VODREN-210947 format. One record per residue: x, y, z of N, C-alpha, C, CB in turn; residue in three letters. Coordinates in pm, whole numbers, plus 50000, padded with zeros to 5 digits. Glycine has a CB too. Example, Ala and Ser with C-alpha at 12.3 -4.5 7.8 and 13.67 -1.06 7.14 Angstrom:
REM VODREN-210947
513194943150780512304955050780513204967050780511314955350905ALA;512854977550708513674989450714512905000350787514084994050572SER;
This chain:
REM VODREN-210947
477852450004582477612444304669476692449904759478552441504707MET;475392449904765474532459304846475082457004986472872456204835ASN;475462451505058476002453505226477372449305222475162443405352ASP;477982452205199479492460305186480632470705072480192450205204ALA;479762477905083480252488004949481442489704992479502503304916VAL;481872495504827483452497204855483882510004747484422480604815VAL;484442522304781484442528104619485572525904529484352543204613ASP;484722531304404485532526104330486102536904244484952515804266GLU;487672537304165488102519204198488532518704320489372511404107PRO;488912513604370489642505404433490042491904432489342506504507PHE;491172482704444492062480804444491112464604465493102489604526ASP;491622451104358490822437904419490622430204518490972430804379ARG;491842432904625491972433204728491082433504845492532439404722LYS;490652449804849489642456104933487992445104864489672477804892THR;487962446204777486772441104706486752426404715486742445404559VAL;487922418704765487812401204798487392397704932489272393204786ARG;487652411004994487962406705144486652407905182489052415705239LEU;485792422005129484532428305146483612413305113484292443205030MET;483912405705020483032396504937483342385305042483462393504760GLN;484712382905077484572367105198484302376305331486512353805228TRP;484282382805394483282388705505482352377105475482562406205484CYS;481292390805386479672387605352479592371505328479062396605195LYS;480712365905324480512351705261480282339705377481912347805167ALA;481252348205514481222341405640480322348805695482452340005720ASN;479182353905704478252360305795478312375505790478512355605933GLY;479132382405785479512392505801478492403305752480662392305754PHE;477652412505726476442418705667476742437905746474652407305738HIS;476072443905619475042458205660474662456405619474952470605663GLN;473542454105670471722457305604470782468305652470682444405638ARG;470252480205583471402482505472473242491205510470452493605356PRO;473372489305355474902492805388474912513605498475932493405161ALA;476232511305604476212524205635477652527505652475342527105751THR;478182520405579479542523905591480202520705496480142519705689LEU;480922531305407481732528105273483352526205279481472540305172LYS;484182519505258485222521505268485822532305195485642512005254VAL;486432541705206486842556505163487902563305192486072564705198HIS;488652569005024489842575405085489372588305116491112576004996ASP;490502594805239490102606605299491542606605298489092608305433PHE;491512623705248492482631705214493702633205342491742645005174PRO;493272633105514493712636705626494622621705623492482640805748ASP;493552615105655493662600305698493802588905633492812597305753THR;494082591005468493512580205382492722568805414494402575205327GLY;492812557005396491432547705405491472542905537491322534505298ARG;489882547805484488862545405660487712543105551488522563505822GLY;486502545105710485182538705620484262556605709484332513805692LEU;483722557605552482862567605567481702565605619482672572905470MET;480782573205700479012571105722478022571105647478462579105787SER;477392561805558475982570305451475012568005515475542565005291LEU;475302576505654473802576305732474662585205825472902559405804LYS;473532591005870473392598506023473262587606163471792608506019THR;474552590506278473972579306349474352588406502474822561406314PHE;472972582306614472552584906663473812578006766471282583806637GLU;473622590106854473882582206997473422567207053473272590507092PRO;474592556007084473552543207114473612535206945471532550407169GLY;473002540306855473362531106741474252518106692473692537706684GLU;473772506006632475442499906629475662497406494475782484606716LEU;477452503506508477922506106389478012495006281479062511306410LEU;478452483906342479202470706265479422459006423481252477406171VAL;478762451206342478872437406422479042427606360477892433706495SER;480702419806426481462409006243481412394706339484052414206153VAL;480862388106287480542371706414482252366706439479302352006300PRO;481642358006485482442353406616484002344606499481062338106754GLU;482982337506387483482332906283485222339206220482272335706194ASN;484822351506257486192357906122487012362206230485782374405982LEU;487302362306351488032362706473488792358306443487742358606580LEU;490342363306483490722353306517491962362306624491082342706386ILE;491452348106715492342345606876492812332306909491382348707012THR;493252336606990494182319407075493632307207034493992316707268THR;491982304707065491252300007049491052291506887490572308707095SER;491432306106787491712302006639492722294706614491892312006556THR;493712299306694495242295106712495322277006692495822300606891VAL;494862275206813494892265606907493942252406832494272272307056LEU;492552255706731491962250106684492742247606470490572257806738LYS;493382250506487494432250206351495502240706376495192265106317SER;495962239106258497062226606260498522228306342497502223506099ASN;498002241206449499722242606541499172241006643500832257406551LEU;497592240006680497132234506843497572223606887495742231906868GLY;498102211306791498962202706845500112205906907499232195706768PRO;500512215206827502452217006836501912225506983503732230406660PHE;501102236006983501052245207130501302235607212499642253207180LEU;500172221607188500412214807369501502210707404499672202107416GLN;502732203507247503372193607313504652206907350503772177307208CYS;504742215507282505632229507354506302225707477504632243107401PHE;507762229907505508232223107646507312238307767510732221907656SER;506812238507837505952243407915506972255007971505272232408016VAL;508292256307992509112265908010509292277407922510092260708023THR;508932274807819509232278407694507352281107562510502262907650ARG;506682279407690505362280707615505102294007611504182273507676SER;504712297007461504502311507373503122319707507503572306507144LEU;502772332007462502162345707464501032336707436502642359407358SER;500012346207435498822344907309499382355507225497022348507353PRO;499722363707260500542377007045501312366507031502012399207041VAL;502082357907095503352352107016502622340406962504822347807111GLU;501462331606997500662325806979499972333206788499862326707129SER;499862342406786498692353206721499502350406605498432371906778ILE;500772360506639501792352206549501972343806481502382348806576CYS;502362335506548502612325306435501692317006355503322316906480SER;500552320706397499942318706317500092325806185499022319206367PHE;500102337806186499962347606084501282343206021499792364006131LEU;502042336606077503602340106011503212320905937505592344106181ILE;502272314705992502492302605904501222301205761502372288106022THR;500222312205834499362311205757499132323305606498362310605857GLU;500122332005620501162338305495501732328205449502362348805531ARG;502462324005537503712312805476502322305905323504412294105665HIS;501342297005340500492292205311499862299305156499782292405433ARG;499392310005167498902319105061498182317905013499332321904984GLY;497202316404885495452314504884495312302704956494622312304726GLN;496192291004977495652276305033494892280405164497012264205071GLN;494932294605243494722298205371493352303505345495802307905436SER;492522296705448490962301705460491232317005533489832289605574ARG;492272327605527492732338705539493412346105511492862339705587TRP;493882337305365494192345705265493562361305260493812338205151PHE;492092359705186491502378005241491582382605263491032385005284PRO;492122379905396492532389005535493802394905483492832379605694TYR;495172386305503496232385705562496632396005448496932371405591ILE;495972390105337496632399705199496632412405141496292396105103ASP;495172417705268494912433005288495732439505398493422435505323VAL;496232427505433497372439405589498722445305503498422425105780LEU;498942455405562500062458205528501502457605511499962461805544PRO;502432451405420503402447905438505112450705489503162445505371THR;504622465405530505162468205651504822481005707506462467105643VAL;505012483305797504522493405887505632500505931503772488206000TYR;504862509305998506052527206050506652526606162505202543606086SER;505822514806239506552518006381507772517306426506162511906464ILE;508462521006515509972518306546510652507006517510212519006669PRO;510262495206541510712486406493511312484906299509682478906543SER;510052490506271510932490406169511802504606072510112482806091TYR;512412514906176513192524506186514352519606123513332529006312TRP;515102524906124516432527706080517472530806207516332540005980THR;518282526706321518862530306406519192546706384519872521006417ALA;519242550906331519652566806254518492572106294519912568706070GLU;516992571606197516002573306257515512574206416515572566306205GLU;516092568606468514862561906620515782568606730514692538706659ARG;517412573406659518212585206763517122599706755520202590306685LEU;516392597406643515872610906624514862615406702515472612706506SER;514422604406771512982604606853513252611007003512302587306871LEU;512752620207085512952624507217513732610907281511452629007292PRO;514442611607400515282604007456514602593607519516052610707534ALA;513582602807586512252589707662511682585707572510932593807766SER;511902586307417510652581607340511272569507270509952593307229VAL;513022574307284514052565007203513912554207287515682569907183TYR;514232557907415514562545507498513692535407486514642547907635ALA;512192534807457510672532107505510692520907319509192553107533ARG;511542527907265511622520007121512392509807112512052527507013ALA;514102513007178514922503507227514262493207288515782508507308GLU;513432492207425512992482407489512142476607420512582484907597GLU;511392483207353510232471807210511642467007173508972482207023GLN;512492473607059512982463606998513372450307073513952468706937GLN;514302452607195514612435107302513642431007298515002433507471GLN;512392438107291511202426307348511172414107203509152436407375ALA;511222421307089510822417007021512412409506985509932425706945LEU;513272403106995514162403706991514002387107038514782415307047ARG;513642389707188513802378607234512072369807275514862382007359LEU;511602381007164509972368007086510342364907020508492370407019SER;510952365106914512092359406818512732343606794513212366806859PHE;513062350806904514292337007013513502328307067515292342607170GLN;512332328707120511702320207170510682313607057511142326007285LYS;509792324606939509312316506815510352307906754508822325806704LEU;512032311106685512992304006588512602286606703515212313606585SER;512502281606844512502271606886511202267506862512972271306998SER;510582272006884508462265706849509072260906674506362287606843PHE;509202269706572509362267806453510002254206428510022278306404PHE;511372256306466512242240706480511182231606518513592239606610GLU;510362226706620509592219206579508582214506539509642216906600LEU;508182226706434506942230006359507752220606224506462250206338LEU;509242230906192508952224006077510042210706077509072234505946GLU;509772206106184510412189106186509572180906105510422180806344SER;507792185806226506872179106160505972183906025506122176606255LYS;506552195305967505472202305885506312207905762504632215005973LEU;507352203805672507792205205607507582217005466507812195305614PRO;506652219605466505922227105410506162245805464504542219705439SER;506232243005582506152260605661507772263105644505512261805883ILE;508562250405644510092255805613510962271405536510442245105525CYS;510962277705642511602290005531510562301205592511382286505318GLY;509452299705651508652306805748508662317505810508542302105820ALA;509362311405888509922320805985510982330505965510332314306076LEU;511172341605905512522356605988511912364206046513482368505890THR;512972369606065512982378706129512052390606091514132380806136TYR;512002389705950511342405005906509852395905878512262415905729GLU;509152382305873508042377605860507652379406051508122361305770ASN;508492378206141508072377906267507732392506312509092371306351PHE;508442404706260508062416006288506812418906186509232425006283CYS;506522416006080505692419206040504102416206105506022415805938TRP;504682400006169503862397206218502652404406363504502388406222ALA;504272403406395503602409606491503202424606576503962403906545TRP;503862435006449503002450506429501952448606353503792463106355ALA;501142435706336500062435406228498982432406409500252418706051SER;499622424106483498882419806596498322431706697499802410206671VAL;500282438906687500242454306798499922462706775501152460506849ASN;499672467406624498612478806562497412476506529498962484106450THR;496792460806517495982457506455494702453106552496572448906372ARG;494502449206684494452438006760493172446706860496152432206835CYS;491822438106899490912445606990490792439407147489452445406919VAL;490482444807201490862441307318489862428107311490722453007438TYR;489612419307396489032402707416489532399007523489422391007308TRP;488902397107587488932384607700488432374507689488472386307809GLU;489272364907607489592357107600489582339907737490462364507554GLY;489262328607676489742325907757490902314807852489022327507763PRO;491432313007926493232307807941492712296307912494342308508102ALA;494372295107876494402284807756495602272807804494902294007592HIS;496162261607860496832256507948497982256907847496302243608016SER;497802255907710499012253807582499732268507593498242250607390GLU;499482278507638500442289507654500792298707746500292295607583LEU;500982302407822501702308107908501772310108017501812314507891ASN;500222316608021499702322408116499112338808144500542319208185GLY;499752348108063499762359008037498382359607996500762362607958GLU;497802369808030496172377607993496112374207865495942395808006PRO;494362367007834494392360407689493392374807651493572340407664ASN;493792384707615492772400407598492902406707479493152413107701ARG;493582397607314493342401107196492432395707118494222400907145CYS;492212405807003492122393406882492062409606726489842378006909ALA;492792399606682491962402006516490622399106414492642396906444LEU;490192414206422488442412706329489082422506231486482420006424VAL;488652416406127488772418005982487622428406032488532404105854PRO;487842440005918486632448105880486972462605942485162441405943PHE;487102456406073487632468406186489042472006128487812462206369LEU;489632467906056490742476406052491122488905984491472470106024ASP;489612490505914489672505805842489102515505915488962507005709PHE;488752508705986488702522306117489452531206150488712519406236PHE;489712544306106491332552006203490682559406401492152574806051ASN;491752565706401491982566006541491412579306545493502563706600HIS;490542588306667490182596306728490002600406858489602596506692SER;490992607606911490692609007087489712609907107491132619107170PRO;488972617907014487622624807050486322618407032487492636206978SER;487132607806937486022594706950485272589207075486722582806911ALA;484132585207055483362575107196482632566807095482032584507337LYS;483142556507173482882542907117482922531807222483922539807008ILE;481442522707223481342512107344482062500307228479352508107425GLU;482872493207282483542480607157483522464807269485892486207088ALA;482852454007245482182448707332481802431407236480832460807377LYS;482212423307294481982409807237480712404207273483022400407277PHE;479952404607229478092397207281478362388807256476512399607222ASP;478012378707381477962367607400476872358507317477882367707522LYS;475652370007375474382362907308473902360407136473302371107364ARG;475032364607016474662359706901475462360106865473882362806834ASP;477282357707008478992354106967479322364706833479262333706905HIS;479342381206860479992391806781480232403206856479232395506667SER;481072401306743482352418906841480882432206789485182426206675TYR;480692442606850480002450906820480362466206895478772444906841LYS;480272473706774480602485406777479452496606795481302486506669LEU;479462502006920478872511906901479202524506891478282511406957ARG;478942535206846479142549806917478312556406969479532558706852THR;479142557707085477832569107210478542583807165478082565907464LEU;478212593507063477852603707030477782603106925478322612007063SER;477302617906833476612615006647477652619206578475092625006579ARG;477392606206520477952608106368477212613206257478352596306317ILE;477842624106188476702634306054477662621705977476962659505993SER;476272621405828476452617805733477422621305630475622618205712LYS;478052603005568479342612305504480412619605600478712624805420TYR;480482615405675481882616605751482412611105788482122620905824SER;484022609505805484452597405796484092591405945485972597305750GLU;484002579306013483732570706122484472569706232483672560006086THR;485342570406314486352566606380485772557606484487132577806426PHE;487122551906545487002546406645487982554906769487302532206608ILE;488192549306898489292554306968489912542107010488972564007082ASN;491902538006987492512537107021492602533207196492822544806960TYR;492292545107253492162543307401493172558807399492882525207486GLY;493092564807574493622576507575495252580307514493452579107709PRO;495742576807480497412572607378497712591407398497122563807118HIS;498862592907430499692602907400500372602807226500802601407517ASP;500672610107168501292609306986502162602207041501952623906873ASN;503332599407152504652593207187503932575107172505362599807380SER;502952574607261501912558607225501532555107121500642556807276LYS;501212567706977500732565906875501932559106822500162577206814LEU;502992565606811504092565906694504702547006767505662585206711VAL;504952549406851505292530206955504392523806924505232527707144LEU;502762524306952502482510706909501692509806781501772503607016GLU;501332521206718500832518706584501412532706448498942518106614TYR;502432540806522502942544506348502542556006294502392534806236GLY;502062563206372500992584006376500942587606528498592584406313PHE;500672600106470500622607406599499222614206497502302618806670THR;498352625206586496992629006568497462644606584495772622006683VAL;497202654206564497162665906600496342669906740496722671706490PRO;496372676906756496022688406874495322674206947494742705906826HIS;496042667007060495712658007103496152660707220495972648207045ASN;494452656507281494502666807452495312649507568491672674207540VAL;495802642507501495822631507542498032631507580494892620107403ASN;498612636907508499622647607489500672649707625498772661607458ASP;501602646007690502612650407781503542640407766502172652407923ALA;504362650507821506422646607834506342635007976507882668007905VAL;506602626107995506992616508049508292615908117506872608707970ARG;507882611708231509652612508356509322600508415509932627908518PHE;510662595808426510642586408531510832587908660511332579008511THR;511052577908790511872582708905513192587608915511912574408978ILE;514002579208786515222572008742515442589408772515462561208568ASP;515012600708653515052607808595515282619208730514012606908495ASP;514772617308780514722626408899515712627509036513522623808944LEU;516002610809086517052609609184518542611009054516832591709291ILE;518322608908972519842612208939520092629008890520332601108804SER;518972640708878519652650908888519352656309103518952662608740LEU;519062647809183518822644309316520542643009322517662629709350CYS;520722632609259522502627009314523472643909255523342605409168GLU;523082645009081523992653709070524012670509150523982653808933ILE;522962669809224522922683609255522592680809410521782693209161ARG;523822665609493523832664109571522912664609721524492667209542GLN;521602663609683520422666109767519852646909792519082679009661LEU;521462635509776520612626109813521032620509892520222618909741ASP;520492630510056520492624310179519342613910163520322634810299SER;519572602110189518672596610249517892588910109517872607610344ASP;518382588109999517392585409898516672572909889517942586909784LEU;517362561009988516482552809968515452553310047516902542709966ASP;515242559010156513582560710277512972570110177513722570610484ALA;513112578810118512552583510045512212577509897513072593010056LYS;512552573809798512402560209741511262552709816513782552109753LYS;511412547609943510672533309959509402541909981511202520710098ASN;509602554310039508222560510048506812566909937508642570310114PHE;508202569309815507502570509677506612562309661508242569309568LEU;507512545409670507002536109555505522536709664508072517509512SER;505602535509816504262533909918503242540109868504372539610061LYS;503302552609838502092562709782502052562309610502452580509840TYR;502532554609549502402555709431503092566609371501242555709410ASN;504092571609387503932578409281505592580209236503012592009312LEU;505832562709166506772562209018506142564108938507452551008970PHE;504962566608882504012568708799503772578508784503132564108811SER;502942584308668502002597508665502962613908691500712594808813GLY;503832607408643505362615308648505362625908474507062598708650LEU;504802634708454505162643208374504372661208352505062634108262SER;504042660008234504292675708215503282675308130505752682508159CYS;502162681108070501152686207986500952695207969500292684407996SER;500022702307885499172713207852498692724507998497802705107779ALA;498442710408053497952717208209499112721508295497092705808310GLU;500182717408274501242718408372502222707408472500632725408447GLY;502172712108532503722698808569502072693208649505992705108727VAL;502202679008617501432666408735501592670208874502192649708732SER;500592665308957500902667309083501862656909113499752667609169TRP;501752644009032502692632409095504332638109126502752618508971ASN;504782647308968505622651008951506282662609048505412652308846LEU;504842671309097505662676309223505832673109347505432685609248LEU;504272666109398504852659409577506362653609540503622641609659ALA;507132642009417507922636809397509322647009453507672632509267ALA;509192657109346509652664609372509712670709502509392669009303ALA;509102673609521509052674209737509732672009798508342667109830ARG;509012659909792510122651209865510902649209853510192643109887ILE;511692644809773512942643209739514172649609800512922645609629LEU;513372666009718514422675709769513772677109939514452692609659ALA;513342671609965513062677510147514242669510252511042670910220SER;514422682010242515632681810391515682668310517515142697310503PRO;514472665310550514122659710635513202639010574513182673510704ASN;514272635710624513382621710569512672608610639514252615010489SER;512542622310776511492612510877510162606410782510712624011026GLU;509212598210827508342598510758507292602210757508262592410736LYS;507282611910907506402614110935506432628210851506232612011069ASP;507112638610831507812644810763507122640010645509202643510782ASN;507942632410579507432630110442505892632210407507752616410412LEU;505402621610504503582622110477503372636910523502412609210594LEU;503542647910569502922658410570503212667310428503302664710698LYS;504292666210387504642668810266503742663610107505942663610280VAL;503622652410205502532643110072501522649510065501932627010095TYR;500862648810204499022651210196499102664610236497812641110316LEU;499822677910197499812691910175499262693910073500912698210173ASP;497622695910036496992699710009497102717909927496462695210108ASP;497862719409955498722743509917499702731509790500722759510162LYS;500142717909763501052717809659500092729809477501342695609635ILE;501212732309436500372744809362501392741709282500072761909424ASN;501462742909151502572746709018502442755209001502652742208894PRO;501792767809064501802785908973502182783209076500652799808906ASP;502232787209214503192796009411504152791709434502602793409584THR;504672772609350505362770709453506832770209420504892759709515GLU;507652778109543509252778709482510142767509596510042798909494ASN;511762767409550511712763209642513122754009558510232758409703GLY;513702742809667514432733809626514022731309499514452723609702ILE;512742721709551511922708109466511562718009328510072699909568HIS;511412734909312511122736609272512102740509134510482740009341VAL;513632744609144514602740409100515502731109041514762742009139ASP;514702722009129514782706509080514042705308968514262695609180LEU;512772710208931511732709908831512392714608701510472719008872LEU;512612731108754513552739108640514162724208552515152750908734ASN;515582726408639516352719408553516222708808464517042716608605THR;515202696808581514422682208479513772690308370512912670608572LEU;513082702708338512932700808208513362707708144512032699708171LEU;514112720108123515372727308106516022712908027516202734108271ASN;516182708108066517732695508016516492687707899518662678308213SER;516202688108009515202675707910514892683607756513242671508006THR;514672699807752513622705207660515622706607550512222725107739LEU;516632711707623517812713407591517882699907494518782715107720SER;517402686307531518232673507439517462675107368518512657707476ALA;515722678807273515212676207235515962679007093514232679207288ILE;516532671806998517172675506906516252683906773517872663306875HIS;517542686006684516582701106587516252688506486517822720306487ASP;514772683006422515142671606337515092676006246514552660606331VAL;515872671706126515852679905967514332668405911517992676805833PRO;513732679805879512002663505808512842660405633509032677105752LEU;514002673205573514582668405424515522657705446515402680505337TYR;516362647605407516652639205380516952636005259516112634505421LEU;518242641005189518222638405024517432646104991517832625304960ALA;517342657605047515692665204932513942659704960515942658004721GLY;514242651005027512522644005044512342645005179512202626204998GLU;510922646805178510712642605401510832626205344508252648205534ILE;511202625405403510912608605508509702607705579512042606005647THR;508432602405560507302599905690508072592505857505922585505614TYR;509132591105845509372582505953510252598106058510542565005892HIS;511332603805982511762618306041510472626706057512862626805935ARG;508942627005940508472640305990507412629806169507082651705812LYS;507502616906163506802615006303508102618706416506132596706323LEU;509532618606377510202623006499509872638006545511692621606476ALA;509732645906385509832659006382508612666406491509702662806224PHE;507862653906406506452663406506507072662306641504492654806515ASP;506962645806690507072641606828508212649106905507312626506832LEU;508962655106895509662669306927509042677506957510292675306845CYS;508192681906804508052695406797507182697206961507142700306637SER;506192685806948505252682807078505892687507239505002664907079ILE;506892675507184507882678207373508112693907369510042668507395TYR;508872693207285509122707707303508402721707365509272710007200ARG;507112715607239506162729407346504962733407441505752737307282LYS;505732719507472504822714307628505292714307708504272702907658LEU;507032714407732508232718007819508042731307821509692714107770LEU;507982742407725507822752407718506572760607807507862752407600GLN;505742752907810504082757407855504202755407991502682747507791GLN;504892741508031505432738608167506372750508301506392727308119CYS;507402754208175508042766808224507452774408226508922771708180LEU;506592775008142506122790008215504902792708304505852799808110MET;504402778108314503162777008402503572778308575502422761108365CYS;504612772008583505152776408686506632781308723504852768508747ILE;505882792408626507032803508675508412801908653507042805408815ASN;508502798308573510112795908666510622796708435510452769608828ILE;511122803108467512332806608353513372807108299512532811508336LYS;513572802608177514712794708107516012803508159514532794307921LYS;
């Protein structure tokens, strides 16, 4: 194939996908990217030339994108229109429904070449056992459980929708199972790109901001990649441009966003080494609970209202650079003996907040927070029954990252364990 290069030997599914993309208007002339297996990242895309900043990497025509418009134009469209407004699906749920039904159709589906190369299982925590999820750091485990609950609620909603579908389309009977739904949700969540789609009255009004783009799946993530991605309305295509130089024969990466490794595990099922975005994140409830334990709970409601007003419920973290300004400011406010608004404002506006020189009750509070979080991190065994499991390796990696960051922050603010 002149304009869709695939390393040999490669499986027939990949070759068929590239032929299908070409038949539907996707071209690289001359070929500039090649599907290739890399030792560290697995299947990805190798550059066949040196790309300079501003050069086009790939342009995928709109007719190859799976969006909510694709769903509404399919045989699901009429059923989405008559589905009860109070139970209407979100954009992501509608695309999940589309993937489930198209996968069920097998080779009769126009999208079969694309769906057939999607993974059959994923490594995000919804595919882990309950025991494996328990090995995650506590805050990540809590987010994984929230993800599980959200999946169950979405599945309940789709179950009602599929009852309607199956009464009218007997050919899809049995298509919706929880396993198939998890597969569809993971396929969308791990592979979608940002897309500013139109609002559809048939859906529930949530922002319509995701699309699946065949071929873009082959790009792996790097936090250092500098890429411009956008839909070009002039020629109706989704384009990627590099904003940095890419050497010939190197792997060509894209950037999924400024995600730390906990986010990458939860949403994509992998970690990247030396991630500059890594941080241990806390909630305001973590601090408040400690205040109550240490009997620093006078006028907590007034302090919480102040923290909320000044957006100090977020950005509570520690990283390789130390404790975040928001975390330190929130600790100072919660530890303040005076809850009068003017005093709290003075604490908030104090530009002398410095994690290297701070001392006092709030530093003791941070000491307790960081050390208790550190002591709660599990020693995750890499080996289970003599083997290294990938899920345990991900949990092990996260625990190691969190432990190192917490230890660095304790040193950074001159707190000794």
